[in-house]
N, C-alpha and C positions, 0 to 999 in steps of 0.2 A: 885494504883489499888483498886477499890472498892470491898467490899465483895459481894458475890452472894446474890440475894434477897431470903429472907426466903420464903419457900412454903406457899401459901395461905391456910387457913383452908378450909376444904372441903365444908362447907356450903357457904363460900364466892366464891369459884371457881364455884360452881353450880349456885349461883346468877349471876355471870358474864356470864355464858352460856345463862341463861334466857335473860339477857340484850342484849347479842350479837345477839340473834334471832331477837329482835325488831329492832336493828340497821340495820341488813342485809335486813329485809323486807322493812324498810323505805328508805333504800339506793337503792332499786331495785336490790340488788346483789343476784340473784337467784342461780348463781353457788356457791356463798358463803353459801347460805342456804343449798344447796345440800351437800356441804362438812361438814357443822355443823351437819347435820342430817344424814350423810352417814350410820351410824350404827343403825339408828332409824327407827321405824314405825311411820308415821304421820297419825293421825286419826282426820279428820275434818268432814265436811258435806258430802263429797264424799266418794268413796271407799278408804280404807287405802292404803297408798303408803310407800314403803321401798326402801332404797338405794339412793345414791346421784343423779343419773340421773333421777329417777322417781320423787324425791322431786323437783328437779330443774324444770322439765317439768310441774309438777302440778302447781307450782307458776306462771310460764310463761303463762300457759293456763288459769289461774283463775284471775289474777290481771291486771287491766288496768295500763299501764305505759305511762307517759307523755314525752314530748320533753326533759326534763331534765334527763330522764332515771329512774325516781322514780315514785312510785304510789301516790306521794304528800300526804303521810300519816305520822302520828306519833302514834306509839303504845306506850301506857303508861301502864307499868306493876307495880302492887302494891299488897299489902297484901300477900307478898311472905312468905310461910312457907315451910321450908326445914327440912326433917328428914333423917338423915344419919346413916347408919349401917356401921361403919368403918371396923369392922371385915369381913363382907360379901362383902365389896366393892360396895354396892348398896345404892341408895338414891331415895327419892321421894320428889316432890315439888308440891304445889298448889299455884296458884296465880290468881289474877284478871287482866283482860286486858280491856282497853278502846282504841278504834281506832278513832283518829281524822283525818279529811281531810279538805283541803282548796285548792281552785283553784280560778283563777280570777273571774269566774262566780259563785263560790260557797263559801259562807262565811264559816269560820272555824266552824266546827260542829263535834259532835260525830256521827259516822256512824255505830258503832257496839261496843258491850261490852259483856263480857263473862268471862270464866275461862279456865285456862290451868291446866291440870293434867299431870305431867311429871314424867318419871322414868329415872334414870341415872345409869351408871356402871363405875367403875374405870378400865381403860384399863391397859394392861401390862406395859405401859410406866408410870403408876402412875397418869395419868391425867383422869379427869372425862369427860364422854361423854353422850349425850342423847342416850337412847335406846327406848323411846317412848314419843311422845307428843300427848296428846288428847286435842282438842280444842272444847269447847262447847260455842257457841255464844247464849246468852239468850236475848239480846236486839239488835234490828236491826233498823237503821235509813235509810237514803237515801244512798244506796250502788250502785246506778246506775252509778256512776262515778269511782267506786272502783273495782267492780267485773264484769267480762266478762259474767258470766252466773248466 
């Protein structure tokens, strides 16, 4: 019998949450995004949304999904800086994001780039969760095959 895995350091667990968000968007798993952000407020270009159902609906209404069930994107997150207050059970993170997209008729290209500003809290179960994600897109390419509106 193997020993239980040691808990991850807080900053690593938070980095994993940031990476999970990118995976879920790129997989077209909007229900998963709703669950990941269930306790959070998502602030993007539209009105802020809160709660699993509202987050899921916002992604479904905003992103174009193709026959394979995905938006045919790859979100690359980098320059991640995490600041943790262990005593308070809170954390903040800043990161950059570049969104790539490719389709049979669209060569691979960056369609958007910007920054994430995130806040996290440690739940009663000891695990970190998003409490806020602010998305600020500063560079926009051809998003005609990525965004519905």
